C-alpha positions in Angstrom: 114.8 6.8 89.0 115.0 9.5 91.2 111.1 11.1 92.3 110.6 14.8 92.0 110.8 14.7 96.0 114.3 13.5 96.3 115.4 16.2 93.5 113.1 18.8 95.3 115.0 17.6 98.8 118.0 18.3 97.4 117.5 21.2 95.8 116.4 22.7 99.3 119.7 21.5 100.8 121.5 23.4 98.3 119.8 26.5 99.0 120.3 26.0 102.7 124.0 25.7 102.3 124.0 28.8 100.1 122.2 30.6 102.5 124.8 29.4 105.6 127.8 30.8 103.4 126.4 34.3 103.2 126.9 34.3 99.1 124.2 36.5 98.0 125.3 38.1 94.3 123.7 41.2 93.5 120.6 40.2 91.4 120.8 41.2 87.6 117.7 43.2 87.6 119.2 45.8 90.1 122.3 46.4 88.0 122.1 48.4 85.0 124.7 50.1 82.1 125.1 53.2 84.1 126.4 51.3 87.3 129.4 50.2 85.3 129.8 53.6 83.5 130.9 55.2 86.7 134.0 53.1 87.2 137.1 54.7 86.4 140.1 52.8 85.3 143.4 53.3 87.5 141.1 55.0 90.2 138.2 53.0 91.7 139.4 50.4 94.1 137.6 46.8 94.5 136.1 48.0 97.7 134.3 50.6 96.1 133.3 48.3 93.0 131.6 46.3 95.7 129.9 49.3 97.5 128.8 51.1 94.2 127.9 47.7 92.1 127.7 45.2 94.6 128.5 41.2 95.2 129.8 39.8 91.6 128.2 36.2 90.4 132.0 35.1 90.3 135.4 36.3 91.7 138.3 34.7 89.8 142.1 35.2 90.5 144.8 35.3 87.8 148.2 35.2 89.5 150.3 34.8 86.4 148.8 38.0 85.1 148.5 39.5 88.5 144.9 40.2 88.2 141.7 39.5 89.5 138.3 39.3 87.7 134.7 40.1 88.7 132.0 38.8 86.7 128.3 40.4 87.0 125.0 39.8 85.2 123.2 43.0 84.7 120.3 44.7 82.2 121.1 46.9 79.5 118.2 48.9 78.8 115.2 46.9 80.1 115.1 43.3 78.6 118.8 42.8 77.4 120.6 40.5 79.7 124.3 41.3 79.3 127.6 39.9 81.2 130.3 42.3 82.4 133.7 41.0 83.2 135.6 43.9 85.6 139.5 43.3 85.6 141.5 44.6 88.6 145.2 44.7 89.2 147.3 43.1 92.1 146.4 45.8 94.2 142.8 45.9 94.0 142.3 48.8 91.4 140.4 48.7 88.5 141.7 48.4 85.2 139.0 47.6 82.4 135.7 46.3 81.7 134.4 43.8 79.0 130.9 43.2 78.1 128.8 40.8 76.2 125.1 39.4 76.0 124.9 36.6 78.7 124.2 33.6 76.6 122.3 32.2 79.2 119.6 34.3 78.1 120.3 35.1 74.1 120.5 31.4 73.1 123.8 30.6 73.4 125.2 33.5 71.2 128.0 35.6 72.6 129.3 38.8 71.3 
């Protein structure tokens, strides 16, 4: 049986490792629906998205589709937590976005 001290120690180690890697996604409370409305398909680049919107939660490459998808958590209004999936082509140009309720905050129910 693990004691709370062992669990706490493991948590501290994980936080320290995350800090060392420099990974720090933009907090969802700093992002809103309007941040994504500024993105223009076929025009906005991934570098511009990173500058305007921030660091995504995840970045996934889909080589067979020649596509990369970035995931962001954000607020719609003041309390509804959403997920945005931004799709980029092989040249890093924004193609389109998908938005859905974040199941982690909506009781496990998606769109």
